[in-house]
C-alpha positions in Angstrom: 0.1 0.1 0.1 1.1 3.3 -1.0 1.6 6.2 1.5 0.9 8.7 -1.3 -2.5 7.3 -1.0 -3.3 7.0 2.6 -7.3 6.6 2.1 -9.0 3.1 3.3 -12.3 3.2 2.4 -15.0 1.9 5.0 -17.6 -0.3 3.7 -20.2 -0.8 6.6 -23.0 -2.7 5.3 -24.1 -6.4 5.6 -25.1 -6.8 2.1 -22.3 -8.7 0.2 -23.5 -7.2 -3.2 -23.2 -3.8 -2.3 -19.6 -4.3 -0.5 -18.3 -6.0 -3.4 -19.6 -3.1 -5.7 -18.3 -0.5 -3.7 -14.9 -2.1 -3.4 -14.9 -2.5 -7.1 -15.8 1.1 -7.6 -13.2 2.5 -5.4 -10.3 0.2 -6.5 -7.3 1.9 -7.8 -8.5 5.2 -6.5 -8.3 4.4 -2.6 -5.4 2.4 -1.0 -7.9 -0.2 0.3 -11.0 -1.0 2.0 -12.0 -1.5 5.7 -14.7 -4.5 6.5 -16.0 -4.5 10.1 -18.2 -6.2 12.5 -21.3 -5.5 10.7 -20.1 -7.4 7.5 -18.3 -10.0 9.3 -21.3 -10.9 11.5 -23.5 -11.3 8.4 -21.0 -12.9 6.1 -18.4 -14.5 7.8 -14.6 -15.2 6.7 -16.0 -16.4 3.3 -17.6 -13.1 2.5 -14.9 -11.3 3.8 -12.5 -13.1 1.2 -14.8 -12.6 -1.6 -15.0 -8.9 -1.2 -11.4 -8.4 -0.5 -10.7 -9.9 -4.1 -12.3 -6.5 -5.4 -9.7 -4.5 -3.5 -5.8 -3.9 -3.4 -5.5 -4.3 0.5 -7.9 -5.1 3.3 -8.1 -3.6 6.8 -10.3 -6.1 9.0 -11.6 -3.9 11.8 -12.9 -6.5 14.1 -12.0 -4.7 17.5 -11.1 -7.9 19.4 -11.4 -7.9 23.0 -11.3 -11.0 25.1 -9.1 -13.2 27.3 -5.5 -13.6 26.0 -6.0 -17.4 24.6 -9.2 -16.4 22.6 -8.0 -13.3 21.1 -5.0 -15.2 20.2 -7.2 -17.7 18.4 -9.0 -14.9 16.6 -5.9 -13.3 15.3 -4.6 -16.8 13.8 -8.0 -17.3 12.1 -8.3 -13.9 10.6 -4.7 -14.0 9.6 -5.8 -16.7 7.1 -7.4 -14.0 5.1 -4.2 -12.2 4.9 -5.5 -8.7 6.0 -3.1 -5.8 6.1 -4.5 -4.5 9.2 -6.2 -6.2 12.1 -7.6 -4.2 15.2 -8.0 -5.2 18.8 -8.9 -3.0 21.6 -5.9 -1.6 23.8 -8.1 -1.7 26.8 -7.8 -5.5 26.7 -4.6 -5.2 28.4 -0.9 -6.0 27.9 -1.2 -9.8 28.3 -4.0 -9.8 25.6 -2.0 -7.8 23.3 1.1 -9.8 23.6 -0.8 -13.1 23.0 -2.0 -11.5 19.9 1.3 -10.3 18.7 2.9 -14.1 19.2 -0.2 -15.4 17.3 0.6 -12.9 14.3 4.2 -13.8 14.4 3.5 -17.6 14.4 1.2 -17.4 11.3 3.8 -15.2 9.5 6.5 -18.0 10.4 3.9 -20.3 8.7 3.9 -18.5 5.4 1.1 -16.3 5.6 1.6 -12.3 5.3 2.3 -10.9 8.7 -0.9 -8.6 9.6 -0.2 -5.8 11.4 -1.9 -5.2 14.8 -3.6 -2.1 15.7 -4.9 -1.2 19.3 -8.3 0.7 19.3 -7.8 3.6 21.9 -10.9 5.6 22.3 -13.5 5.3 19.9 -14.2 8.5 17.9 -17.9 8.4 18.9 -17.0 8.9 22.6 -16.2 12.0 24.4 -15.5 12.9 28.2 -18.8 12.4 29.2 -19.0 9.0 27.6 -15.7 8.0 29.3 -16.9 9.2 32.8 -20.3 7.0 32.2 -18.1 3.8 32.0 -15.9 4.8 34.8 -12.6 5.5 32.6 -10.2 8.1 33.6 -10.2 11.2 31.3 -9.7 13.5 29.7 -9.9 11.5 26.4 -6.8 12.9 25.0 -4.7 11.7 28.3 -6.5 8.3 28.0 -5.7 8.1 24.4 -2.1 8.4 25.1 -1.9 5.9 28.0 -3.6 3.3 25.5 -1.4 4.0 22.9 1.7 3.7 25.0 0.6 0.7 26.4 -0.2 -0.9 22.7 3.3 0.2 21.8 4.9 -1.3 24.8 3.0 -4.6 24.4 4.3 -5.0 20.7 1.7 -3.8 18.6 2.4 -2.1 15.4 0.1 0.8 15.7 -3.2 2.3 16.8 -6.5 3.7 16.1 -7.2 7.3 17.3 -9.0 10.2 16.2 -7.6 13.2 14.3 -7.4 15.1 17.4 -4.8 12.8 19.0 -2.4 12.4 16.0 0.2 14.9 16.6 0.8 14.2 20.2 0.9 10.2 19.4 3.4 10.9 16.7 5.7 12.6 18.9 5.1 10.2 21.8 5.3 6.9 19.8 8.0 7.6 17.3 7.8 7.7 13.4 7.5 3.8 12.9 4.3 3.6 14.9 1.4 3.4 12.7 -1.4 5.8 13.4 -4.8 4.8 11.5 -7.3 7.6 11.7 -11.2 7.4 11.4 -13.4 10.5 12.1 -12.3 12.0 8.7 -14.8 14.4 7.2 -13.7 16.2 4.1 -15.0 19.6 3.3 -18.9 19.9 3.3 -19.5 16.3 5.0 -21.6 16.0 8.0 -20.0 14.7 11.1 -22.6 12.2 11.7 -21.9 9.9 14.9 -18.5 11.1 15.3 -17.5 13.4 18.0 -13.8 13.9 17.4 -13.3 14.6 13.7 -11.1 16.8 11.4 -10.4 17.2 7.7 -8.0 14.8 5.6 -5.2 17.3 5.1 -5.1 18.4 8.8 -4.8 14.7 9.7 -2.0 13.8 7.4 -0.1 17.0 8.1 -0.4 15.9 11.9 1.2 12.6 11.2 -1.7 10.1 10.3 -0.4 7.2 8.2 -3.7 6.0 7.1 -7.2 7.8 6.8 -10.4 5.7 7.3 -13.2 7.3 5.0 -16.7 5.7 5.0 -19.9 7.7 4.4 -18.3 10.5 2.7 -17.4 8.2 -0.1 -19.8 5.1 0.1 -23.0 7.6 0.2 -21.9 9.5 -2.5 -23.5 9.4 -6.1 -20.1 8.6 -7.4 -18.0 6.9 -4.7 -14.9 6.9 -7.0 -15.3 10.6 -7.7 -15.8 11.4 -3.9 -12.5 9.5 -3.2 -10.6 11.5 -6.0 -12.0 14.7 -4.4 -10.4 13.6 -1.0 -7.2 12.9 -2.6 -7.4 16.5 -4.1 -7.8 18.1 -0.7 -4.6 16.1 0.3 -2.5 17.4 -2.7 
């Protein structure tokens, strides 16, 4: 995947025909696609595999969060699809993340592509009030930093964070640590259910490696044209 094109198109649907059509429509314009829990729950690994054939790269956003042994098994199973990126919740703790890293390394030694593991820090739909409601210590930015450093020290390849935390995390975690950023809203796009958002150019300038963009592309009349418009913003 070329860093000259950092866009990953989030295809959030349970309909395999729509997912495949969207993946085909934006192929060659975006760097890859993201498939998450909605699609995976409806269609399983076979459905993911079929749609991934219409894309240059796959970001499998499953946000794994369980006991270490279970997450390790899930990583091994997901790695069979050879995604470029796979998510798990950093809040699962170091033992869980370290088990996931060992599982990913083991699959790679068996000849599969080594999937890059990303720790989800604080969802972009959450703000300080939401953190307080579930008993987590805020402010949001400080919690993101704690979880990002924990993910890095546990051996993960990067994290998912909002655009607002990119600059600080780049400084804290260094140049080789992947920062994958949802909550990207190009000029004129509605925020929707995202609470911590910014434009694509600002996120890249702050240090984001990949931008996850969904509805501004997938709900546009011409998804490929919408993706090209975002690339133009970056240039």
